N, C-alpha and C positions, 0 to 999 in steps of 0.2 A: 516928214515923209520917210526919211531914212530910218528913223526909229520904228516907224510902222513896218516897213520892209524887213528890217532886221528881226522884229519881232514875229512876223509871219514865217520868216526863214527858221526861226527857232522852234516855233510851234510845228512847222512841218517836220523838222528833225525829230522832234519829241513824238509825233504821231508815227513816223516811220519806225522809230525805235520801239514804240508801244506795238506796233503791227509785228515787227521782227520778234519781239518778245512773246507774243501771242503765238506766232507761227512756231517758234522753238518750243514753247509749252505744249502745243497740240502734238508735235512730233514726239517729245519725250513721253507724253502720256500714251500715245499710241504704241511706242516702243514697250513701256512698261506693261500695257495691256496684253500685248502678244507675248511678252516674256511670262506674264501669270498664266496666260492659256497654255503656253508650251509646257511650263511647270506642272500645271494640273493634268494636262495631257500625258505628260511623262510619268506621274505618279500613277495614274490610272492604268497605264499600259504596264508599268513594272508589277503591279498587283495582278495583272492578266497572265503574265509569264508563267507562273506556276501551274495555271490551267493548261497552258500550251504544253509544258512539260509533261503533265499528265496524260494529255492527248497523245503525245509521242511515245511515251512508255506503254500506252495502252495499245498504240499502232503497231510496236514492235512485238507484242505479245499475241496478237490475233493470228490464229491458225485456222483458215476456213477449210472445213470438210464437207459440209452439206450446202445444198442450194439456199436454204434459209439462212445460213451463216454468211453465205456470199452476198446476200441482199442487206443483211445488218452491216457487213464490212463496206458495202458500197455507200450505204447511208452515212456510215460512220466518216468514210474518207471524203464525201461531199461536204459534210460539216466541217471537218478539218481544213479542207481547201478554201471553204468560204471564210473561215476564221483567218487563214494565212492571207487571203486577199484582202480582208479588212484591214489587218495589221499593215500590209504593204501599201494600201491607199492612204493610211495615216502617216506614212514616211517611215515605218519600222523596217529595218533591215537587218538580216543576221550577219554576224562578225564572221569574216573568213577565217577558217582555221586550218584543217589538216593539208600538209605539204606547203604551208605558208610560214614565213618567219615568225617567231614569237615576238609579240609586242606587249610589254607590260601595261600599256595604256588600254589595251583591248582584251587581253588574256590573262587568266590566272592559272599558273602552273601548278598543278596538284601532284604530278609525278614527273620523274625523269628516268630516261632509259637509254642505255647504249644502243647504237644503231649503226651497222655497217652500210646501210643504204642511204641515210641521211646524215648531212654535217650537223654540227652543233647548233641548236637554237631554232630547229625546224620542228613544227608541231606534227606529232605522229598520230595522236588519237583526240577526239573530242568527247568529253563525257557530259557536258552540259552546254547547250547553245548559248551564245552570247548575243546581245541585240543592241543596236543603235537607233536612235530617233534623231535623224539629222546628223549633227556633230555631236550629240550628247549620247554617252554610253549608258544604255539602261541597266545593262547586266554584263559583266565580263564572261567570256567563254572559259569554261573549265577545261584545261588540256594537259596531255602528256607531251613532254618535250624531249627531243633528241638530245642526248649528252655527247653525241659524236661517236666515232668508233670506240669500242671498248677496248681492254687489254688485249694483246695478242696471245695466241694460243699457249705460247710458252711462258708468259707472264701468268696467265690463268692457271697453268699447271703448278708453277711455284707458289702462287698465292693459295690455291686449294690445299697443297700440302702443308703450308704454314697454318692454314686455317684448321686442317685436320689435327695437326700437333696441338695447336691450341685448345681445340675441342675436347681432345683426350685428356690434356692437362687439366681443363676445366672440369671434366666429368670425374676424374680421380680426386680433385680437391673437393668436390661436391659430396662424394662418396665418403671421403675422410671426415668432412664436416658432420655429415649425418651420423656416422659412427661415433664421433666424439659427444654430440648431443645425446644420443641414445645411452651412452655409457653414464653420463651426467644424470640422466633421468633415473637410471637403475640405482645409481648411487644414493639419490635423494629419497627414493622410495623405501630403500632399506631401513 
């Protein structure tokens, strides 16, 4: 009898382990499925971003002059709004840029500029929108970043004077080099 109850206990443990293994397998497959869906969705959305860029470029170029153009513009704006609403419903969000601190995980700095208005590392201008899908970055925003205050006016005056001296020196060296080359060509042709 003791061996039967021991065997029953062992079998119960085995059934519980098999059930737990199956439950873990089911959870793991669901996570993998969701990950595959998210990756596929992200790829599709990444491919749609250039279309959105073209919409925004076109939107910036529209100059309405007639009533017919106004109707076309309104239709265009409603299509653009619908497109943005669909992206939003899928969880796509634009990356915050102007007047926010630069974050290399979200932004791509393509320019840097001195600024008396903003401290170093603050985004001054956005050239291309960036987008996130949940925690995943679909595309970084291309931005211009503040380098902080530039040189003071007295430093600028000194640096421009030294630049002028260097420029005139470079100009005279270039002229001398051209003259030497011209003289060599004349000597070779004789």
